[in-house]
C-alpha positions, -999 to +999 in steps of 0.1 A: -782+170-195-795+139-178-807+142-142-808+114-117-836+109-093-826+097-058-840+064-046-869+073-023-863+043+000-825+052+003-834+088+010-858+078+037-832+055+053-806+082+052-829+107+069-844+083+095-834+085+131-817+053+143-840+028+159-832+015+194-835-022+191-800-027+204-813-018+239-839-045+236-810-069+230-794-055+261-825-064+281-825-100+267-789-104+278-797-090+312-825-115+318-803-144+306-775-134+329-799-133+359-809-169+351-773-178+345-761-166+379-791-180+398-782-214+384-746-209+396-755-197+431-786-216+440-763-243+456-750-217+481-786-210+492-794-247+496-760-257+510-766-253+548-797-276+547-784-299+518-750-305+533-764-312+567-788-337+552-760-354+533-736-352+562-708-333+543-678-317+561-664-283+550-637-299+528-663-319+509-685-288+507-656-269+491-653-297+466-690-296+457-688-258+454-658-262+431-674-288+408-690-262+386-657-246+381-638-277+369-660-282+338-669-245+333-632-236+330-623-267+310-650-260+284-642-223+279-619-227+249-641-253+232-671-231+240-654-200+226-646-220+194-683-228+191-692-192+196-671-183+165-690-209+144-726-213+158-751-184+157-760-170+191-797-176+185-791-214+183-761-219+206-775-199+235-809-216+233-794-251+233-769-244+261-795-226+283-820-254+279-795-282+287-779-265+318-814-257+331-824-294+328-792-303+348-801-277+374-836-291+378-822-326+382-802-313+412-835-311+431-836-349+431-800-357+440-793-379+471-755-383+473-722-365+472-713-381+439-746-372+423-744-336+435-708-333+423-715-348+388-746-327+382-728-295+392-701-305+368-727-308+341-741-273+348-706-259+346-698-275+312-731-264+297-729-228+310-694-224+295-703-207+262-726-181+280-702-152+285-683-156+252-718-154+236-726-123+256-694-107+243-701-118+208-736-103+209-726-070+224-697-066+200-721-072+171-749-049+184-732-019+201-708+008+189-676+012+210-689+043+228-719+024+242-703-010+247-692-006+283-727+006+293-742-024+276-718-048+293-723-031+326-761-033+323-762-070+314-735-079+339-755-062+366-780-090+361-757-113+380-760-091+410-795-076+409-810-110+404-792-124+434-799-093+455-837-095+450-841-133+445-817-146+472-843-138+500-870-155+478-848-186+474-840-186+511-877-185+519-885-212+493-858-234+509-872-228+544-908-234+533-906-262+509-871-277+513-839-273+494-851-295+465-875-268+453-847-242+449-833-263+420-866-273+405-879-237+403-846-221+390-842-249+364-877-246+352-874-209+346-843-215+326-860-240+302-888-215+296-863-187+288-843-208+264-875-210+242-880-172+246-844-165+235-848-186+204-880-168+195-867-133+201-830-130+192-817-121+157-786-104+143-787-067+136-795-068+098-821-095+104-838-081+134-873-068+128-876-031+136-838-024+135-836+002+107-807+009+083-798+040+104-793+019+135-772-007+117-751+021+102-747+038+136-734+005+151-711-003+122-696+032+120-690+032+158-670+000+156-697-027+160-691-058+140-725-061+125-715-085+097-693-108+118-717-137+111-707-136+074-669-137+080-650-169+070-648-195+097-620-221+102-629-257+099-613-268+132-593-254+161-562-237+146-531-240+168-519-208+152-550-189+163-546-203+198-510-192+198-521-157+190-544-154+220-519-171+243-488-151+235-500-115+239-488-097+271-518-074+273-542-104+270-524-121+299-529-090+319-567-093+315-566-131+319-549-130+353-568-099+363-601-118+356-590-147+378-584-123+407-617-105+401-636-138+401-620-149+433-640-123+452-671-131+431-669-168+438-666-163+476-700-146+474-715-172+451-704-201+472-693-196+509-710-163+517-743-177+531-725-204+550-701-177+564-731-157+577-749-188+592-720-208+606-693-183+614-714-153+622-743-172+639-772-158+619-804-176+613-811-187+577-839-162+569-820-133+584-788-143+566-808-145+533-820-109+538-785-096+548-769-115+519-789-093+495-771-061+507-737-068+491-754-079+459-772-046+457-740-028+463-724-048+435-753-040+412-747-002+419-710-007+412-716-024+378-740+004+367-716+031+378-686+014+360-703+012+326-718+047+327-686+062+340-664+045+315-685+055+285-688+090+299-650+092+300-648+082+263-674+109+254-653+134+273-623+126+252-605+100+273-588+071+255-605+037+255-577+023+276-580+049+303-617+048+304-618+010+307-589+006+331-598+033+357-630+016+370-614-018+368-582-010+388-602+013+412-628-014+418-602-041+425-585-019+450-618-012+467-624-049+468-595-054+492-617-037+519-632-072+525-604-077+549-622-053+573-647-081+581-619-097+601-616-067+624-653-063+635-677-083+656-706-060+648-729-075+622-737-041+605-700-034+602-692-068+588-720-064+562-707-029+554-672-042+547-686-070+525-709-046+507-681-021+500-659-050+487-686-063+464-693-028+452-657-026+441-661-060+424-691-047+405-672-015+396-644-036+381-666-060+363-666-044+328-635-064+320-653-080+291-652-045+274-614-050+271-619-085+255-642-070+228-617-041+223-584-061+223-594-094+207-587-100+170-620-095+151-623-130+139-612-145+172-636-129+196-650-162+207-617-179+212-602-149+230-633-148+252-630-185+258-594-183+270-602-152+291-631-170+308-611-202+311-583-186+331-607-163+349-629-191+360-601-212+374-611-191+404-644-210+405-622-241+412-595-227+433-614-202+455-641-226+470-614-253+477-589-229+493-616-214+514-628-248+525-593-257+536-587-224+553-621-224+571-619-259+587-613-244+621-634-219+641-621-188+622-629-176+587-603-148+589-576-166+568-601-172+540-612-135+540-575-125+539-569-147+508-598-131+489-585-096+497-549-105+486-561-118+452-580-085+446-548-066+451-529-088+427-556-082+401-552-045+403-514-048+399-519-069+367-539-042+350-513-016+360-482-036+350-492-060+322-520-043+302-504-017+280-520+004+252-555-007+245-560-015+208-573-043+187-548-071+181-545-078+144-544-116+136-526-127+104 
């Protein structure tokens, strides 16, 4: 009787504990998101000084704030198409380097037209960023860890602003608004090189053992997505799939409403504190960090709580939707800022609202769960396109509503959109399961 000797290498791989390189990838995404959002919000820090120097009225300021959103939204679907075809290592490096150069150039702008055009360039070049994030986390994380991973890297958009907003405010006060753009742009160029040097797919990543790859794959991670067949061009049939699903429209509209609160904080918030609440610039920079810290706590709580619910036996749909709906309802508390004159109470209302926004911000976990496996990038592109129409609409509407002495109508608008977002997740998003594409 012939005996078979087990392959020693295979035996060792089977018995080995999974490595933890996926958490290193999570850190890489976190740092990238910090830089991404600094380059979105640096204009809000420079705005009081910059717009005064250029002589811009509130309506023109609203247009400048919206410039990013025009191209960012318009390029989401083409950007998502690229994500399905170009490896994250290359696409992220190129996009990050180019938008950082455009950011740096903002430090030398001297007119409304130049400011508007460069912000449009930053928006267009940042467009693939979040679809890439979704693609990476779907590749590197099993379902039960995915919301935590998304919550962690998403927190980068808040923690970076919380700790670095006072630094940028000081930088603007000490060296002028020009240096705000020069420094943030320079950091982005350096990180583009670092991303290219460090990122790899799971099977190609040095130190990620077979046990970790198996853990990801068996848990629903799409570790071999890079090897799947890719269409040669944009397929209208594929686009029809992601535009005709009711549950996808629920998350699309919900993301627009979620982003409406976010873009108030990324654009008009410092101006609101300085112009409408009478705070000096340095003090407003310090106070502006409080809501961002609250949002950071909300993001971390949402991911951990959602994955905890799954481990306790809750369905994916329930575990994802509870923090999203609850967070959007909490965000409506921003309207309380209209009822108080006390600065601490105003900041408390804003901080509670932004905590809710952070709590709801694991919406990308539903993209990675609902999207057809071969259309992750396209679905993410449509999701981010519709969601980031808020980057256009919100700054303009606030600019029109805030042309008088009162900011209250603008605050009311932001609260109302948060309520609509919660209703979308209740009414439109049904059973959470991956959509199968023909």
